[in-house]
Structures are given as structure tokens and as C-alpha cells.
C-alpha positions, 0 to 999 in steps of 0.5 A: 729072378733067374729069368732076367737073363732072357731079357738080354738073350732074346734081343741078341737072338732076334738080332742074329736070327733076323740078320742071318735070315733077312734074305729069306724072311718077308717084311711082315715076318721080320717085323712080327718076329721082332715085335713078338720078341720085344713084347716078351722082353717087355713082359719080363721087364714088368715082371722083374719090376713088380717082383723087385719092388714088392720083395727086395726091401729090407728095413725100408731100403731096396737091396741090390741083387745079382741073379747072374754073374759070370767071370769073363776075363781075369786081369790079375789077382784081384782085377777081373771083368764079369758079365752079369745082371745087377738089379737095383731101383735105377736099373729096374726102372730103366728096364721098364723105360727101354723095353716100353719105348722099344716095343712102341717103336717096333709096333709103330715101325710096322706101319711107318717103315712098310715097304722100305728097302732093308726092312728086315735089316732095320728090325735086326738093328733095332734088336741089336740096339735094344740088347745093347741098351739093356746090357748097359743098364743091368751091368754088374761092373763098369767095364761091362757097362763100357762094353755095352756102351760101345755096342750102343754106339755101333748100333746107333751108327747103323740105325742113323745111317740106315738110309745109306744111299743118302749122303746126309745120312752117311755123314750124320752116322759118321759124325755121331760115331766119331764124336761119341767115340772121341768122348768115349776115349775119356770114359775109358781112360777114367775107367782105367785110372779108377780101376788101377787105384781101386783094383776093381771094376765091380759096382758092388765094391765101388759103392759099398760105402767102404771109402778105404778103396779110394784112399790111394786115388785121393792121396795121389794128386795131379795138376792140383786135383786128386786122381779120383777127381780126374777119373770121375771127371773123365768118366763124365766126359764119356757120359756127356758125349753120349748124352749130347752135352755141350760141346759134344752136342753137335751129333744129335741134331744131324742124327735126325737123318735116320728113320723117325722111329729111330729118333724116338728110340735113340734120342728120347728114351735110351741112348741119350740118357745113358750119360744121365744113368752113368752119373746116377749109377756112380752117384755115391762116388761123386757125392761122397768123394768128388762133389766138385765134379758133381757141381761142375756137372750141374753147371754144364747141364744148365748151360747146355739146357739154355743153349739148346733151348735158344736154338730150338726156338728158331729151328724150322725142321720139326725133328730138329726142334725136338732134337734140341729139346732133347738136349735141353731136357737132358740138361735138366736131368744133369742139373738135378743130379749135380745139385743133389745131396744123398739122404732124405730131402737132400736127395731130391735132385737125384730122385727128380732127375730119375723121375724126369728121365722116366716121364721125359722118355714117354712124352718125348717118344710120343713127340717123335712118333707124332712127328713121324706121323705128321711127316708120313702124312705131308712128306716133309719135315719143314713147318712152313709146309704144314698147318691146319693138320688138326682137321685131318689128323685128330689122333695125332693132334690130340696126343701131340698136344698132350705131350706138348703140355707135359713137356711145358710143365702144365699139371696134371701132365707128368712133365709138371711133376718131375720138372717141378721137383727139379726146379725145387731142388735147383732153388734149394741149391742156388736161387741164381741157378733156380732162376736160370732153369726157370727161364729155360722152362719158359723157353721150353713151353714157348718153342714147343707151342710154336711147334704145335701151332705151326703144325696144327693151326696157323696157315692151312696146309695145301699140297701142290699135287692135291694130296690130302693128308690123312690119319696114320694107320692103327699100327702107328696111332696105337703107340701114340695113344698108349704113350699119351695115356702113360703121359697122363698118369705117370706123374701120379706115380709115387716115384720117391717110394721106388727110386731115391739116392739112398734107396729109402722111401721119400714122400714127394711134397710139391713146393707150391711156391716153386710150382706156382712160379713154374706154372705161371711161367709156362702159361705166359710162354704158351699165351705168347706162342698162341698170340704169335703162331695160332693164326697167320701173322707177320709179327714173327717175321718183324721180330726176326728182322729186328733180331736178325743177327741173333736169329741167324746165329741161333739158326746156325747153332751159333756156328759151333759146327763150323768151329769144329770144321775149322779146327778139324780141317784148317788146324788138324788136317792142314796144320798138323796132318798135312805136314806129318804126311809130307814128312812121311812121304818125302823124308821117311819114304824118301829115305827108304826109297834112297836105300832101295836105290843105293841097293839097286845101283850097287847090285847092278855094279857088282852083278858081274861077280855072279856072271856064271863064267868059270874063267872070271871066277878063277881070275877073281880067285887068283887076284884075291889070293895075290892080294892076300899074299901081298898084304901078308908079306907087307904086314 
């Protein structure tokens, strides 16, 4: 499988080629080059998946293979950083997810971004992002993952801030970069602690099953916990930042300022699931040596899922609704990992988390691209400027409805199968947590169909300038149709045969008690949304007026952004940075300026000694000789 190296080299070459020749390439040429490159990458990814899942099974267990690995940096006798490709069930699955969604975004952008200034730059940045994400998922060691992790951050910064003439886009890109970099600092510290005690970065060694390499880290304690516990918790903080877990969620909604296809790529299938992939990659360490951290991950995910779902209910910008939906769904995946065991039925949470990652990537990309099609037609993100669009955009309407039914957990759509398995795993862990996540599932179905009805039903769309919306071109509707088809059939994939915690085959059996509850909850939520939003009604406004305080708080995201601004501006900037700046300007700079003034004053006073007059030099010489003579006689 040596050809897998081209999966990384092709997007890197495309990024460099389009980037360097952007001024000489036409929009169409740049788009075609980028799209053809991604098509080849996608074909290679599917070839890799087919070959891996049909040949790499020994005694019923999928093996890890490393078709390429090269020493990059030697840090000592045992510690070194390699750059390579590691293939195992979750990395192969992620190759499919990243390449498929990225290809659909490339095709979709040919129509959506047509005529945009910087079109070539846009496709160059898309290739860089794809390269970064692919390098992250096939990393052979945790430091290689960190390198590509940071490259993902850089490329997302460039894509979010694509409209760099808009202050909102610039602010959003900086916010995303700063928040994720802050979280990544903890990730790096965790990596350094882990590697210091284990003397390796290599995933193969870290997860070999030989627990002896962790003895030193487990035996060393710090503030009531083992060093290994602290290291794994810090590594999760990095994942929480990238996956927009509370309290690092604040960057994701603002990142909607980037082009809508970027939202589909970054926030549906790739960047935001990097944290989930990180926990899954290190799952044997979490479950085997730091289960308390894993349980903490479950509770963080559960709170984030509920918190984001409540906020999504009251948002009016369709992309922000989807952004908070993404945060909530990532919370589902984290909960599933946190409640999972390792083998057989105990590993249901792990399998269902990866299954939901796969299905969510497809239907959430479909939702974002559908939102882009709608925005392209009505030139607005606000729901109050939409309505009745099903008459004008039948393809977008049908595909968007399929995605809404899937995320709501309605069978036979893919989201039902993956979310049902997550709820089953959660109930097996704790009835309380299971009920909590069921309520989140209810809210999910409600806010998604609130969104659906406000866009396609409700008050009829009327344009002030007589503009009549129309269906998007084939370059935009083809990805919608493709992703809708995947959403329809992917739930029937026997996912447990391919991706499990112990890599042994797991046959999925629906727990019909849990399934009945989840379906009933989803249907009730949809019926409630139908009653409130399918036709124009004053009931929603009455509900808002009676819950004005809660509504306002949720609409303003519970003022978390304002709290961050207060802490940064009033506490850090004014309380800490300004006093330090004053001390630096007045004390440090003042001391240096004082030394300079004294030196200058002294120089002015003694400059006569260097006047160039021979008579004066002779006078000073004789005077000095006389003084020395007097001193010598006196002594």
C-alpha cells in the first residue's frame, strides 16, 4: 500500500502549485486542478479502505500497518520524531470521511464561489487544509499529529478569514486561531509530559498493550493525581479546543463568517472532529490507565451537548443554528467515548462514537451545503427573510429534509442508527446520563425542524426588489444529491464489522426499548415544531414574551463571550497587562533612560579632555605628574 503516500503528496503539491501560479491561472483552471486532485485523492482513499478491510485481518482482528515511516528528528537515544503513514480502522475510516466531504466541497465551490475575488487563493487554501487533515489522521506518532494539528489551525484561520476585507471575518479568524492555540498549548504540555516519562511518541509503542512504559508516569503524583492522569487530561484539553467543547466553544459560531463551503468542510466533517479522533486514537490509554479522565470527558460532552442545543433553539441565523448543532453533536460523540469500555458489548460507546462521526460528517456537510444553496438564492442568512422556498428550490428542499430527518434520529436515515447506539451505550453506563442525552436528542429534532419550517414553509418569501429565488446550478446540487444518497444508505453499513475498540467484529443489535424511546421523542419534537412553525403563527412570539429572560440569555449564548471579553479586557489587559506596561515604560525604560542621561551629562562635562589642544594635554599631564609625586611622597 505504498501508494498511500500520494494521498498526502497530492494536496500538498496542489496547494503549492495553485498558490504560486494563482496570478497566472484563471478561476476555472484553478478550480478544475483542485477538484481533479481531490478526485484522485478520494479514489486512492477508497482503494486504501477496500484493500485494508479485505486483507488486513488476522484471527478476526484488524492489524495496524505502516506503509511509510521516515525519521525526521532525533531527540536522544530513544526519543525521536518520525513522519509517516499509519493505517488502522479509524485512520482508514477518516480517510474516507475527509476525502469524500472535501471532494464534495471542491465541486460545490465551483458554483458557489464563482466570480469571487481570490478564487485561486481559496482553492489553494482548501488543498492545504485537506493535506493537513489527512496528515493528522494517518500520523504514526503523537508529535506528527501535533504538527498537522497546528497546520489544520493555520489553514482554518486562512479559510475563515478568506473575506479579509470584512472586519467580522478578520475578527472571527483571529478568535478561532487564538482560542484553539490556547487549548493547543495544553495539548503540547501533555505530549511533553507523556513523552518524558515513556520516552516515545510512537502510537505503536504507546498502545502496544505493554503497560510497563507507563509505570513511571503512574508512580509519580502531582496534586493528588498521577502524572499520566494529568498528561491525558491536558491532551484532552487540546482536543476540546479543536472540537469546540465548553468552554472553548466560542470560536465556532463566529467562524461562520467564512464561505459556507468552508463551514461544511471545517465544521461538519474534519476540523471539529479532530478532538474526537484524538480521544479515539488514545482510547486504549484512557480506558486502561486513566478511566477517571475518560468519565470526565463524558460529562464535559454531555454538558456541551445540552448547552449548545438550548442555544440553537433561539438562533435566527441559519448557519449559527447549524454551528451550535455541530457543537452539540460533537458532544454526543465525546459522551459515547467517555462511557465506553474496551471489548465486545462494553465497547459499544467507542463503536457508536465513530459511527456517528461518520454519519454526522455526511448529513452535516449536506446541511451546510444546503444552507449555502439557500443563502445563494436569497442573499441572506436570516430565517425571517426566508419562507416557502420549497416551491422554488425542490432539490435543496428534499435533500435538506433528508438531513433534518437523519440528525433528528428518524429511521431509516443514518443518524438514527448511530445516535441510537450512543443512547444505548449511555443508558448502559448511567440511566441519568441516558435521560439527559435523550432530552438533548429531543431538542435536536425540535430546533432542526424549526429551522426547516422557517426556511421552506411558514411565511412566503418576498423580495423587496422583485428577486425570485431559483434552484442552484448542477455543480451545487450534485454534492447535495450525493450526500443525501449517502445519508439514506450509510446507516445500513455494518459498521461494527470494521471499527471497534478492540478491532474485533461487533454485530450491531438495536435495543428496541431505547430505539422506541428515541423515535418517540424525535416524533414529538417534530410535531411540536410543526405546530409552531409550519404555518405563520403568533404562538412562538407569545412563548418568547413569557420566557423573555431565558430567551435573551440563550440568544446571547448565555453571555459566555461577554465573560471572556470582560476577563481579557478588564482583568488581563487592564488589571495585569497595563500595570506591567506602566512598570516597563516608567521603571525599566526610565532606568535605562536615566543611565543614558547620566552618561550623556558626564560626557558633556569631560569632553574638554579630548579638545585636541596640545597645550591643554601638556597641562593635564604635568598636573597629573605633580599629583602622583605628592601622593608618593605623602605615602
